[in-house]
TORKE-464820 format. One record per residue: residue number from 1; x, y, z of N, C-alpha, C in turn. Coordinates in nm, 2 decimals, decimal comma. Last residue first. Layout:
% TORKE-464820
num; n_c1; n_c2; n_c3; ca_c1; ca_c2; ca_c3; c_c1; c_c2; c_c3
NUM; X; Y; Z; X; Y; Z; X; Y; Z
...
***
This chain:
% TORKE-464820
num; n_c1; n_c2; n_c3; ca_c1; ca_c2; ca_c3; c_c1; c_c2; c_c3
65; 13,48; 10,45; 2,53; 13,64; 10,47; 2,49; 13,68; 10,37; 2,38
64; 13,16; 10,58; 2,50; 13,25; 10,47; 2,52; 13,39; 10,50; 2,47
63; 12,97; 10,79; 2,63; 13,09; 10,83; 2,56; 13,19; 10,70; 2,57
62; 12,76; 10,69; 2,76; 12,73; 10,78; 2,65; 12,86; 10,80; 2,57
61; 12,88; 10,55; 2,96; 12,79; 10,47; 2,86; 12,78; 10,55; 2,73
60; 12,99; 10,76; 3,13; 13,08; 10,65; 3,05; 13,01; 10,58; 2,93
59; 12,74; 10,87; 3,21; 12,85; 10,96; 3,12; 12,94; 10,85; 3,06
58; 12,64; 10,67; 3,37; 12,57; 10,72; 3,25; 12,67; 10,79; 3,15
57; 12,87; 10,67; 3,56; 12,83; 10,56; 3,46; 12,76; 10,59; 3,36
56; 12,82; 10,91; 3,68; 12,95; 10,88; 3,61; 12,92; 10,77; 3,52
55; 12,56; 10,88; 3,79; 12,58; 10,99; 3,68; 12,72; 10,94; 3,61
54; 12,61; 10,69; 3,99; 12,52; 10,67; 3,87; 12,55; 10,76; 3,75
53; 12,80; 10,83; 4,14; 12,83; 10,70; 4,09; 12,74; 10,67; 3,95
52; 12,62; 11,05; 4,24; 12,74; 11,07; 4,18; 12,78; 10,94; 4,10
51; 12,43; 10,87; 4,37; 12,39; 10,96; 4,26; 12,50; 10,99; 4,18
50; 12,58; 10,78; 4,57; 12,52; 10,69; 4,47; 12,48; 10,76; 4,35
49; 12,66; 11,01; 4,72; 12,75; 10,93; 4,67; 12,70; 10,83; 4,55
48; 12,39; 11,09; 4,81; 12,47; 11,17; 4,72; 12,58; 11,11; 4,65
47; 12,34; 10,87; 4,97; 12,25; 10,89; 4,85; 12,34; 10,98; 4,76
46; 12,53; 10,90; 5,18; 12,53; 10,79; 5,09; 12,46; 10,79; 4,96
45; 12,43; 11,14; 5,28; 12,59; 11,14; 5,22; 12,59; 11,01; 5,13
44; 12,20; 11,07; 5,40; 12,20; 11,18; 5,29; 12,35; 11,17; 5,23
43; 12,27; 10,87; 5,59; 12,20; 10,83; 5,46; 12,21; 10,94; 5,36
42; 12,38; 10,93; 5,82; 12,47; 10,91; 5,70; 12,39; 10,89; 5,57
41; 12,17; 10,93; 6,00; 12,22; 11,05; 5,96; 12,33; 11,06; 5,83
40; 11,89; 10,76; 6,00; 12,03; 10,75; 5,98; 12,09; 10,87; 5,92
39; 11,66; 10,89; 6,08; 11,69; 10,78; 6,15; 11,84; 10,76; 6,13
38; 11,64; 11,25; 6,15; 11,67; 11,14; 6,05; 11,71; 11,01; 6,12
37; 11,41; 11,46; 6,31; 11,53; 11,38; 6,31; 11,52; 11,26; 6,21
36; 11,30; 11,78; 6,19; 11,28; 11,64; 6,22; 11,41; 11,57; 6,23
35; 11,32; 12,04; 6,09; 11,36; 12,01; 6,23; 11,32; 11,86; 6,28
34; 11,31; 12,08; 5,81; 11,19; 12,11; 5,90; 11,22; 12,09; 6,06
33; 11,55; 11,99; 5,74; 11,53; 12,14; 5,73; 11,41; 12,18; 5,82
32; 11,50; 11,70; 5,75; 11,61; 11,77; 5,83; 11,57; 11,92; 5,86
31; 11,30; 11,68; 5,55; 11,28; 11,65; 5,67; 11,38; 11,71; 5,78
30; 11,44; 11,78; 5,33; 11,31; 11,86; 5,36; 11,29; 11,81; 5,51
29; 11,62; 11,58; 5,29; 11,67; 11,72; 5,32; 11,56; 11,81; 5,37
28; 11,46; 11,36; 5,25; 11,55; 11,36; 5,36; 11,59; 11,50; 5,40
27; 11,34; 11,44; 4,98; 11,25; 11,41; 5,11; 11,35; 11,42; 5,24
26; 11,58; 11,45; 4,83; 11,48; 11,57; 4,85; 11,40; 11,55; 4,97
25; 11,65; 11,19; 4,83; 11,73; 11,29; 4,88; 11,66; 11,42; 4,91
24; 11,42; 11,04; 4,69; 11,46; 11,04; 4,84; 11,55; 11,13; 4,91
23; 11,46; 11,19; 4,44; 11,34; 11,20; 4,51; 11,35; 11,19; 4,68
22; 11,71; 11,07; 4,37; 11,70; 11,23; 4,39; 11,58; 11,26; 4,46
21; 11,66; 10,79; 4,37; 11,77; 10,85; 4,46; 11,74; 11,00; 4,49
20; 11,47; 10,80; 4,15; 11,42; 10,75; 4,27; 11,52; 10,81; 4,38
19; 11,63; 10,87; 3,94; 11,52; 10,95; 3,97; 11,47; 10,93; 4,13
18; 11,82; 10,67; 3,95; 11,88; 10,80; 3,97; 11,77; 10,89; 4,02
17; 11,66; 10,46; 3,86; 11,73; 10,46; 4,00; 11,76; 10,60; 4,03
16; 11,61; 10,54; 3,60; 11,50; 10,53; 3,69; 11,56; 10,54; 3,85
15; 11,86; 10,54; 3,48; 11,79; 10,68; 3,49; 11,67; 10,66; 3,60
14; 11,91; 10,28; 3,52; 12,01; 10,38; 3,58; 11,92; 10,52; 3,59
13; 11,74; 10,15; 3,35; 11,74; 10,12; 3,48; 11,81; 10,22; 3,56
12; 11,82; 10,26; 3,11; 11,69; 10,28; 3,14; 11,68; 10,25; 3,29
11; 12,08; 10,16; 3,07; 12,06; 10,30; 3,08; 11,92; 10,34; 3,15
10; 12,12; 9,86; 3,29; 12,09; 9,94; 3,16; 12,07; 10,09; 3,19
9; 12,36; 9,75; 3,52; 12,24; 9,80; 3,48; 12,24; 9,86; 3,35
8; 12,62; 9,70; 3,57; 12,56; 9,60; 3,52; 12,42; 9,64; 3,47
7; 12,72; 9,93; 3,72; 12,77; 9,90; 3,56; 12,69; 9,79; 3,50
6; 12,62; 9,88; 3,96; 12,57; 10,00; 3,87; 12,60; 9,99; 3,73
5; 12,75; 9,66; 4,05; 12,61; 9,66; 4,04; 12,55; 9,77; 3,94
4; 13,01; 9,78; 4,06; 12,98; 9,66; 3,98; 12,82; 9,66; 3,94
3; 12,99; 9,97; 4,24; 13,02; 10,00; 4,12; 12,98; 9,89; 4,02
2; 12,72; 9,92; 4,49; 12,86; 9,89; 4,43; 12,87; 9,93; 4,31
1; 12,54; 10,15; 4,69; 12,54; 10,05; 4,59; 12,68; 10,04; 4,54
***
């Protein structure tokens, strides 16, 4: 996700997207640990980055400058 897209989302949308990404990350990590092959090995890294971006924007919206 691009930062512009994330910043345009409301707090509720961000929280919902964050929960979806966290669930997806758990599923991928479980699959890898159980010995399964992941279609896109870079997906875990990308999801982690998206989660960090969303958390940063949520923090920015909580503490406006």
